[in-house]
N, C-alpha and C positions, 0 to 999 in steps of 0.2 A: 890904784886899780880903777878902771873905768866903771862908772855906775850908769846903767841904762835908766832912762826916765820915762814916765808916762807922758803921752800927749793928750791933754784935756783942755778943751776950750781954746785951742791955739797956743797953749803954753806947755813947755816941758816942766813937769813937776815931780817932786818926790812922792812916794806912796804915803798915804795917811798914817799907816802903821809905823813908818820909819824903818821897817824891816826889809831886808833884801835876801834873795836866794842866790846860791852859787851858780855860775854859768861855767861849765866844764868844757875844755877842749878835748874832744874824743881821741885825738892823736897822742896826747901826752898824759891824759888823765888829771890834768891840773886845772884849777880854777883860774880863769883869766878875766872875768868881769862879773858884775853883780846885777841881779834882776829885781825890780820892785816886787815885793810880796804884797800885792794889792788885795783889797777886800771890798766889801759891799759899799764902803764909804767912797772909794775911788770910782767905783762903777756908778754910784748915784750921781757924783759930780759930772762924770762923763755923759750920762744920760741927760742930765739937766742942760749941759752945753749943747748936746745934739738936738734936743727939743727946741732950744732957743734958736739954733741955726737953721732948723727945718724950713720955716717960711722963706728965708732968704735963699737957701740953696734950691729948694724945690720950685721957687718962683722964678729962678733964672731960666732963660730960654735954653732949650736942649743944646743949641749951638755954643752957648757960652759955657755950659757945664763941660761940653766936649773939649773946648779950648783949654780949660783948666786941666782936665785929665791928660790931654795930649802933652801939655807942658810937663806934667809929672813923668810921663813916659820919656820925654826928652831928657829929663834929669837922670833917669835910670840909665839911658844910653850914654850919657856923659860920664857917669861914674861906674860903668859896668865892671871895670877892673877891681875897684875897691869893693864893690858889692859881691863879686864872685869870690874874692879872697876871703871876705867875711863869711860868706855862706859855707865855703869849704872848711874854714876853721871851726865854725859853730856846729856844723852838722857831721863833718867827717867825710862828706862826699868829695870826690876828686875835683881838683881845681878845673880840669878840662871839662868835666860834666857841668859844673856850675857856670863856666864861661860859655858853653855852647848850648846848654839847655835851660837851666833855671833862670838866669838873669835875662837872656833874650826873650824867653817866654813871659816873664813878668811884664816887660815892656809891651810885648805883643798883646797880652790880655787887656791892658788898659786901652791901647789904641783900638782894639777890636770893638769894645763896648762904647768907647767914645764915638766911633763911627756908627755903630749899630743904633744908638739911641736917636740919631738923626734920620734914621730910616724906619723907625718903629711906627707902623701904621695901625690905625684903628679900623674897625669893621663898620659897615653900614648895610642896612637891609630895608628894602622897600616892601612894605607890608600891603600888598595889593595896590590900590590907588588911594588908600585912606591914611596911611601913616608912614613915617620914616623912623627907623630905629638906628641909632648909632652908639658906638661904644667908646667911652672915655677910659683911659688907663691912667691912674694917678698913683704916685708913690705913697706907701702906707705909713711913713713916719720914720721912727728910729729902728734901724736894723742891727741885730747882734750877729757879728761874723766871727767865728771861732775856727782857726786854721791849725793844721798839724805840723809836725816837726820834720817830716821826710823831704818835702819840697817847700821849704819855708816861704820865700818871697813869691815863688811861682804860684802857690795855692792861696797865699794871703791876697795877692792882687786878683786872682780868679774869683774871689768872693767880693772884695770891696769895690772892684771896678764896675760890675753891673749894678750894684746897690747905689753907688754914687751917680752913675750915669742915669739911672731911672729917676733920681731926685730924692732918694732916701738919704738921711744922714746916718752915720755909722758909729757904733761902738765896737771896736774890734779887739780880739785877744789872740795874739800869736802864741804858739806853744812856748811854754817856759823853758823847754829844752833847747830851743833855737830862736832866740829873740832878736839877734843882732841886726839882721837885714831889715826887719820891720822897724826897728829903732832908727836906723840910718834913713830909711824911707820916710819916717815921720817928719824929718826936716824938710821934705819937699813940699809939704802942704802949704806952708806960708810962702815959700819961694815961687810956687806955681800960682799963687793968688787965690787959693781956696779960702772961703770964709771961715773964720775961727769957729770951731765946734762942728763943722760938717763932717770931719774925720777925727775920731778920738781913738787912741790906742792905749789900752790898759794891759799891762804885763802882770803875770802872776800865775799861780797854779790853777788847774781846771777846777779843783774842788772848792776853791775860794772865789777868785775873780770870775772864772768861767761860770760857775753856778750862780753867782750874783747877777750876771748878765741874763742868764736864762730865766731867773726868778723875777727880774724887775718888771713891774706891771706896765711900764711905759715903753718897753722894748716890744715892738709889735710882732717881730718874727725872728727866727734863728736860722742861720745858714752854718752848718757844722760839717767839717770833714775830720774823721778820726775813727777810732775803734768802735766796733758794734756794741760792746758793753757800755761805753760812755754814751753812745747814741741812744741806747735804750733808757738810760737815766735822764737824758735831756728830754726825750719824748714824754717820759712819765711826769716830768715837771711842767713842760710847756703845753701839752695837749689839754689838760683841764683848764688852762688859762686861755685856750683857743688862739694860741699864737700860730702864725704860719711857720711851717717847718720844711727845711731842705736838709736831708741827712745823707751824706756820702760816706759810707762805712766800709767795712772790711771786705776782703776777697780771698778766695781759695781757687784760683783760676786754672781751668784745664787748658792744656796745650795738646791738641790731638794731631797725631802724625800718621798719615796713611802711606802705604807702601809706594804709591805712585807719585809721591812728592818730589820736588826738586831737592835732592838729598843734601848737597853741600849747603845750599842757601837755608834749608830747614834747620840743619844743625847749628849754623851760625846764628840764625834768628832765635832759636830756642835757648842757646847759651846767653844771648843778650837779654832775652825776656826773663830768664831765671835770675841773673846776677847784676843787672844794671842797678846802680845806686845801692850796692850791697844787698840787693833783694828787698830793699826798704821802699817799695812802691806797691800800692794796693793793686796795681794792674799786673804785677809779675806773674808769669806762668809757672807756678810752683808744683803743679801736678802734670807730668808728661805721660800721655798714653800713646803707645806706639803699636801699630799693627804688627802682629806676631811675626810675620815673614821678614820684617825689617828690624825687629827688636834688637837682636844681638849686635848687628852692624851699627845701629844707631847708638846704643849704649857705649860701644867702644869709641866711636867718633866723638860723641858728646863728652866723654871723659877726657879724651885727648885734647879737645878744644878747651875744656875747662882748665886743664893742667897748664895751658899757656897763659892764663890770667895771672897777673901780678898783683899781690896784695902788698901795699906799702904806703909810704908817705903820700897823702893826697895832693900835696903840692908838686909832686914829680909828674912830668908828662908821661912817663912810662907806667905809671900806676893805673890799674884797672879797678881795684876795689880798695877803698879806704877803711877806716875803722867803723864799727857800729856806733850808734849815736850815744849810748851810755853803757856803763859796766853792767847795770841791771838788765838792759835789753840783751846784751850778749849772753848773760847768764840764762835768760829765758830761752834764747835760741838754742844754746847748748843743751838745755833741758829737753828740748824736742829731739835733738840728735840722740840723746841717751834713751828717750822714749822709743824712738824708731828701732833702736837695737833691741830693746825689751820686747817690741812687737814682732820681732823676727826679721828685721831689715838688715841689709848689708851695706856698709859704707864703701861705695865704689871709688870715691875720691874725697879727700879733705876731712873736715870735721875737727880740725885741731886749731890751736892758737899759734899762728906763725910768729917767728922772730923778725921784727922789722928794725933795721939798723937805725940807731939813734932815737928810737921811740919804744923803749921797753915796757912802758906802762899804758900804751894805747889799747883801745878796745877792738883789736883786730881778730878776725876769724876767717879761716880758709873757706872758699866756696865748697859746698858739700853736696855730693851726689849720692842718693840712697836708692837701692833696688830691693826687690824681694818682699815688698809690702802689699797688703790687700788694699783695695780702694776705700774700704769702710773703716779702716783703723783710725785712731785718733790723729796720728801724724798726717794722714790724708784728709782729715775732716776739719781740723782746727787751723786757724791762720797763724803762721810762724813769723812772717814779716822779716825775713833775714835771708842770708845766702844759702838756702837749703832747698833742694829740689828732689822730688821722687820721680822714678821712671818705672812704668808698668806696661805689660803687653796687653793687647786686646785681640779678639778673634774676628768680631763682626762689627759692622756699623752700629747696630742696635746696642751691642755691648759697650762701645765707646760712648754712646749717648747716655746709657745708664750710669757709667762711671762719672761722666762729666756733670750730670745733674744730681749726683748723690749727696752733695753737701747742702748746708743751710744757706750758703752764699750764692750769689748770682751776679757778680759784677762784670767780668770780662771773660772771653774765651778766644782761643786761636785755633784755626784749623789749617793744616797744610795738606793740600791735595791738588792735583792737576785736573781732577774730574769736576767740571763745572756744575753738573747736576747734583753731585754729592755735596759740593760746597753749599749750594742753596738749601738742600735738604737739612744739612747739619745746622746751618745758620737759623733756619726756621724753628728747629726743635730744641736747641740748646737754650736753657733758661738763664740767660745772662743779658745784661743791658747793652753790652758792646761785644760784637763778634768781629775779629780780624781774620781775613782769609789770606794766607801766604804772606803775612806781615805781622808786626807787633808795634804798638804805640805809634801808629801812623795817625796823627790827629788832625782834624779839621774843626776849628773853633765854632763853626756854625752848627755842628751836629749836637744832638742831645747826649749828655753824659750822666751816667748814673747806673744803679744796679737794681736787681730784683731780690726778692726774699729778704734775708737779713743783711744784704749789702746796701740797703738804703731806702729812702723815701724821696720821690721827686726826681727832677732832672736839672742839671746845670748846663750852661753853654747856649750860645745862640739866642733865639727868641725865648727859649724856655727860661733862661735866667732873668731876662727883662720882664717876662710875665710874672715870675715869682715875686719880684720886688715891687710890683704894682697891683693895685686893686682894679678890677673891671667894674665900670658903672654903665648901665644901659640907659640911654635917653630916648624916649619915645615922643615924637612930635606928630600930633594929629593934623593932617592936611585939611585945608578948607574944602 
């Protein structure tokens, strides 16, 4: 059985503990590889290597760092079929989604920041006729990058690419649930000509390896994507140490449908927003609010469209939803379906474990549509992170806004309407970091990405990411 190894100081090494964790294929429920159970000793070695590499990596011209990063992107493109297959097997996502979204986006992330760092400009201010002030932005040292399991290589590169482009060295920890593509990627560092220690990848649990990265005094900042509960723990540790923090956390995103929408497109986009990647995306539209005049028609069409989705082997082209990432996660999602029934909801579709030919032990779950709930019940307030969506009617625009803003989250929202003035009004008043109008998950890597309230701290993407991984220093020169 294959053993995944840590990348520390340019070498692939065993964990100091000698212990490994099981890596399970969600389609079969069987262990197919082993993951290092790393601890503070492995993290300490990785930080030491990153500190040693920092003068070399940060001292390279931006163009040279960009050339190394672009070579890594080339290697992703070269091996995209291998990486897509590994991502699908490790996570449970469909092979077609991994092939068309995850792996191409991983390459695009790296190329974007490799280009961006070459255009990263400083500011200058003429202070009357007496002085010139200019700003230097310098990388701040060792960055801790902790990425989640739902979009493994996609979000892993989304973090390490701007950190490396800015000149920071990195100690990264991918999720212990989906480590395989980060391990495959780790072999590209040497092949691309990256100095040993510039990128270090430590595998293991969040409570051990992840916490050790957050606690290490020589890790200057943390970029984390994951659950809000974990983000709160990271902040509690890192804030008293005055570390820089970027936290992209949970979401309970509203999808608001007005009666004047383009109906067919709205139904199709709403189903896509609810169930893409088994609903295991923080941006999924899991609460659908529909104007009362359209409600019954919308529910019927939404259920019909959902019924066409095929749950099955993620390697099959005809499959729309694969298994959930773990048995425990499926059990959690099923717990929320049971809770919805207790709270008075009605299952309009799904909610069961389907039988998938040849994969009797996979962690499969039908896409589930629930009606009849109030907007303030637990089912509509807590993040489920699975293929479960609720649909509720509203009477007025003000009521739709009240429902949309009623949770502690504020990551993303979608509004479907052909009324341009209404679209602008809603976008201005919804308390979310990202607002899509008549679309969903339409991304531009230049735009700021992140949430309000308990959906996170800070922004990623574009100049925001490069600013995060650098310190601003002002230089004032007195003129003669």
